[in-house]
C-alpha positions as CSV (number, residue, x, y, z in Angstrom):
1,M,-0.1,0.0,0.0
2,Q,3.0,2.3,0.4
3,D,2.9,2.7,-3.5
4,D,-0.8,3.1,-3.8
5,P,-1.8,5.6,-6.5
6,S,-3.9,7.5,-3.9
7,A,-2.0,10.1,-1.9
8,Y,-4.7,9.6,0.9
9,V,-3.7,5.9,1.3
10,R,0.0,6.6,1.2
11,R,-0.4,9.3,3.9
12,S,-2.5,6.8,6.1
13,V,0.4,4.2,5.6
14,A,2.9,6.8,6.8
15,N,0.8,7.7,9.8
16,H,0.5,4.0,10.7
17,L,4.2,3.5,10.4
18,N,4.8,6.6,12.6
19,D,2.4,5.1,15.2
20,I,4.3,1.7,15.1
21,A,7.6,3.7,15.6
22,K,6.4,4.9,19.0
23,D,6.4,1.4,20.4
24,H,8.8,-0.5,18.0
25,P,11.3,2.0,16.5
26,A,13.5,-0.8,15.1
27,V,10.6,-2.0,12.9
28,V,10.4,1.3,11.2
29,A,14.2,1.6,11.0
30,D,14.2,-1.8,9.4
31,W,11.5,-0.7,7.0
32,L,13.5,2.3,6.0
33,D,16.6,0.2,5.4
34,E,14.6,-2.0,3.0
35,H,12.4,0.5,1.2
36,L,14.3,3.8,1.1
37,P,17.2,2.9,-1.3
38,G,16.1,3.6,-4.9
39,A,12.7,4.9,-3.7
40,G,10.9,7.4,-6.0
41,A,9.6,10.8,-4.9
42,E,6.2,9.6,-3.7
43,R,7.6,6.8,-1.6
44,R,10.4,9.1,-0.2
45,T,7.7,11.5,0.9
46,L,5.8,8.7,2.6
47,L,8.8,7.3,4.4
48,R,9.9,10.8,5.5
49,H,6.5,11.3,7.0
50,A,6.6,7.8,8.6
51,S,10.0,8.5,10.2
52,R,9.1,12.1,11.4
53,S,9.0,11.1,15.2
54,L,12.1,9.2,15.1
55,I,13.9,12.0,13.5
56,K,12.7,14.4,16.1
57,Q,13.9,11.9,18.7
58,G,17.3,11.8,17.2
59,D,17.2,8.0,16.3
60,R,20.6,7.2,15.0
61,R,19.6,4.5,12.5
62,V,16.8,6.6,11.1
63,L,18.9,9.7,10.8
64,A,21.7,7.6,9.0
65,A,19.0,6.3,6.6
66,W,18.3,10.0,5.6
67,G,22.0,10.9,5.5
68,L,21.6,13.0,8.7
69,D,23.9,11.0,11.0
70,R,27.1,13.1,11.0
71,P,27.6,15.9,13.6
72,L,27.9,19.5,12.4
73,R,31.4,20.4,11.4
74,G,31.6,24.1,12.4
75,E,30.3,26.6,14.8
76,V,26.8,27.6,16.0
77,Q,25.5,30.7,17.5
78,L,22.0,30.8,19.0
79,Q,20.2,33.9,20.2
80,L,16.7,34.2,21.6
81,A,14.7,37.3,21.7
82,P,13.1,38.5,24.0
83,T,14.7,36.8,27.1
84,R,11.6,37.8,29.1
85,A,8.3,36.9,27.2
86,L,4.8,37.0,28.0
87,L,2.1,34.3,27.4
88,G,0.5,35.1,24.0
89,G,3.8,36.6,22.6
90,E,6.4,34.9,20.6
91,L,10.1,34.0,20.6
92,T,12.4,34.6,17.8
93,L,15.3,32.2,17.3
94,N,18.3,33.6,15.5
95,V,20.7,30.8,14.5
96,T,24.1,31.3,12.7
97,L,25.7,28.2,11.3
98,H,29.3,28.5,10.1
99,S,30.8,25.5,8.3
100,T,34.4,24.6,8.9
101,A,34.1,21.5,6.6
102,A,35.7,21.1,3.2
103,R,32.5,19.5,1.9
104,A,28.8,20.3,2.0
105,Q,26.8,19.0,5.0
106,K,23.3,17.8,5.0
107,L,21.7,19.0,8.3
108,A,18.3,18.8,10.1
109,V,18.2,21.7,12.5
110,D,15.4,21.4,15.1
111,Y,14.9,22.8,18.6
112,A,13.6,21.4,21.9
113,L,11.7,23.7,24.0
114,H,11.8,22.7,27.6
115,H,8.5,23.9,29.2
116,V,8.1,24.4,32.9
117,K,5.6,22.1,34.4
118,A,3.3,22.8,37.3
119,D,5.7,21.1,39.7
120,G,8.7,23.2,38.4
121,T,10.4,20.5,36.4
122,L,11.1,20.9,32.7
123,S,9.4,18.9,29.9
124,P,11.0,18.9,26.5
125,K,9.0,19.2,23.2
126,V,10.9,19.0,19.9
127,F,9.8,21.3,17.1
128,K,10.9,21.1,13.4
129,G,13.2,23.8,12.2
130,W,15.1,23.5,8.9
131,T,16.4,20.8,6.7
132,L,19.2,22.2,4.5
133,T,22.6,21.6,2.9
134,L,25.3,23.8,4.4
135,A,28.0,24.3,1.7
136,A,31.8,24.0,2.5
137,H,32.9,27.0,4.6
138,E,29.4,28.7,4.2
139,Q,27.8,30.8,6.9
140,R,24.1,30.8,7.0
141,V,21.6,32.7,9.2
142,L,18.3,31.0,10.1
143,V,15.4,32.8,11.7
144,K,12.3,31.3,13.2
145,R,9.4,32.6,15.2
146,H,7.8,30.4,17.9
147,S,4.4,31.4,19.2
148,L,3.8,31.3,22.9
149,R,0.0,31.5,22.5
150,P,-2.1,29.1,24.5
151,V,-3.0,26.0,22.9
152,T,-5.4,23.2,24.1
153,V,-2.7,20.5,24.3
154,R,-0.3,22.5,26.4
155,H,-0.7,24.5,29.7
156,Y,2.0,27.1,30.2
157,H,3.6,27.9,33.5
158,A,5.6,30.9,34.5
159,G,9.2,30.5,35.0
160,R,12.6,29.9,33.3
161,H,12.3,27.9,30.2
162,A,15.1,26.3,28.2
163,L,15.6,25.9,24.5
164,E,18.1,23.5,22.9
165,L,19.2,23.7,19.4
166,L,19.6,20.2,17.7
167,V,21.7,19.5,14.6
168,N,21.3,16.0,13.3
169,G,19.8,15.0,16.7
170,R,22.7,16.4,18.7
171,V,22.4,19.4,21.1
172,V,24.9,22.1,19.7
173,A,23.6,25.2,21.6
174,S,21.2,26.3,24.4
175,A,19.5,29.3,25.8
176,H,17.0,30.4,28.3
177,F,14.0,32.7,28.6
178,D,11.6,33.6,31.4
179,L,7.9,33.3,30.6
180,G,5.4,35.5,32.5
181,L,1.7,34.9,32.5
């Protein structure tokens, strides 16, 4: 069914594989090893959607299947603004990547926002950032806005929140901000 002519069916297959990955990540990693090499565009789209949770979790086998298993060779700068935010506002992430590599690097740049829970502990939630190829010795600036508007699936608490920048599943920079209600 992964090659069904209907995009609706292929998307359903991808969602089912992603659900399976939550309890049995090796099954989906094995599936990628078998079905990703030589895959056409439609199957690659399905497999990318099927492996999205494992990519966000930094699963080494899945990252390797997509060519995202190597650490960044270079430097990273992360700036958050504002450092004191209010519920309903937004954060701006400014990321500067500078390659020190002699070859291009394929990168998945995500970020984990560590929300303060009611008991004061932190709970991470990974958000997708960018997928890019950083050329040899290239410097690139990436900007993303993250909304702090209330949503039904998350209850915000005041306090010091943390943000970690992930490149190919590895933490490469971190910052903090204070959230006021």
